[in-house]
N, C-alpha and C positions, 0 to 999 in steps of 0.2 A: 370735206365734211367729216366731223368726228363721229364715232360710232358709240353705241350703247356699251358701257362697261369701261371705256377709256377714261384716263385722267387728263384733265386740261387745267390750265391756270386762267381764271377768269378775272381780269382787272386786278383790283387789290383785295378780292375775296380769297385769293390764294388758290390752291389746288381744289378741284371739284371733280367728282365722278359724274360722267354723262350717264344719267339714268334712262334717258329716252331721247329720241328725236322724232317729233310728232307735230301734227297740226292741233292747235288748242281750240277747244270749245268753250272759251272763257269770254264773257262780255268785255269788249274793248280790245280784244286781240283779233287780228286779221285771220279769219278761218282758212285762208288759202295759203298762209305763210307757214313754213316749218320753223319750229322752235327746239332749242336744246332745253332739256329738263336737267338741271345741274344741282347736285347736292354738295355744298362746301364741306370739305374734310374737317376743317377746324371745329365746326359747329355740329354738323351732322343732322341738325333738326330743321334748318331752313331749306327752302327750295328756291332756285332762281330759274326763271323762264326767260331765255334770251333768244331772239330771232337768229336763226342760222347766219343770215346776212348782216348781222349787227356790225355797224362800222364805228359806233360810239365807244364800245368797250373792247379793249384788247383781249383776245382769247388765243391761246397758244397751247401746244402740247407741253407736258411736263418734260423735264430733262430725262435723258436716258441715263442708265447707270454710268456708262462711259463718260458722257458729257458732264455729269455731276462730279465724277472723280477728276476730270481735267479741270473743271472750274475751281475746285478746292486747291489743286496743285498750282494753278495760275494766280492765286490770290497775291502773291508777292509782286507780280508784274502789273496788276491792276492799279491804275492811278486813282489817288484820292479825289473825291468830288471837290470841285472848287465852287464856292459861292461868291457871286459878284459883290454883294453887300449885305449887311445885316437886315436891311429893309426887305430884301427878297429871299431871305434864308428859308422861311417855312414854305413859301411858294415853290422854291427850288426843290425842296424835299418832296413836296406833293408830286411835282412833275416827274421826278425820278421814279417814284413808285408807280405812277400811272403809265409810264412808257413800257414797263414790264421788261426792261433790259437788265439781266442778272449781273452783268459786269458793272453797270452803273449802281445797282443795289449794293454790290460789294464795295465800290468806291465810296458810297454814302456811309456804309457801316465803318469802313476804315477811317474816314474823316471824323465820324461821331465818336469812335473809340479814342482817337487821338485828342479830340476836343475835351472828352471826359478826363483823360489822363492829365492834360495840361491844366485843366481847371482844378482838379484835385491837388496837383502840385502847388497851385497858388492858394490852396485852402478854401476853394469855392466849390459849390455843388454843380453838377451838370444842369443845364437849363431844362425846364419842363418840356419845351418843344423838342430839344435834342433827345431827351429821355424817351418821349413818346414815339418819335420816328425811329430811334434805335430799336425799341421793343418791337414796333410794327415790322420793320425790315427783318429783324431776327426771327419773328414768327413766320413771315412769308418765306424766307429762305430756308428756314429750318424745316417747315412742313414740306416744302418741295424736295429738299435734299432727303428728307426721311423716306418719302415715297420712291425716289429715284434709286436710292442706295439700299432700300429694304431694311432700314434701321428704325428704331423708335425715335421719336422727335427729339427727346433730350440727348440721345447719342449724336444725332445729326447736328444739333446746335452746338454740342461740345466739340465736334470735329471742326465746325466753322470757326468757333471762337479760339480754338487752339491755333489755327492759322493766323487769325487776327491778332491774337496776343503775342505771337512770335514777333510780329512786325511792330506792334505798339510799344513793346518793351525795349526793342532794339533801336527804334527811331526816336 
């Protein structure tokens, strides 16, 4: 069980602060069940109430500083995400984000950066779907790396893209 004051990643809401672990006296909530009271870092205004034993939404601790550093260093070894067909492209992107596996998020970003580069070389724009998922993955990874490394979000994103750009310009 996570404790008050800890940071966790809650599904695709990204990093959240655990504000409390309590039983809720809200209509429709099981009064005997414990809930996390989570405040998403990116908005700071909304509150999420999630049962401690929730099995529908992935909840995990944020990376430690060491884990974040290793993840950034290992970007060159992380495989690009492969999409079986254009028909399942967006569904594949959604599944990757929902499973909360950071290595797969990096693989998705690498693939999307490469697709953007290739399309630009052909004189075409990045697709709306690709652009949306690239931005969402960038925001999720950037906010988690920011907390883990103690950097502001723009610096964390810059560190991430420096690693990605080294690869996409070389490949």
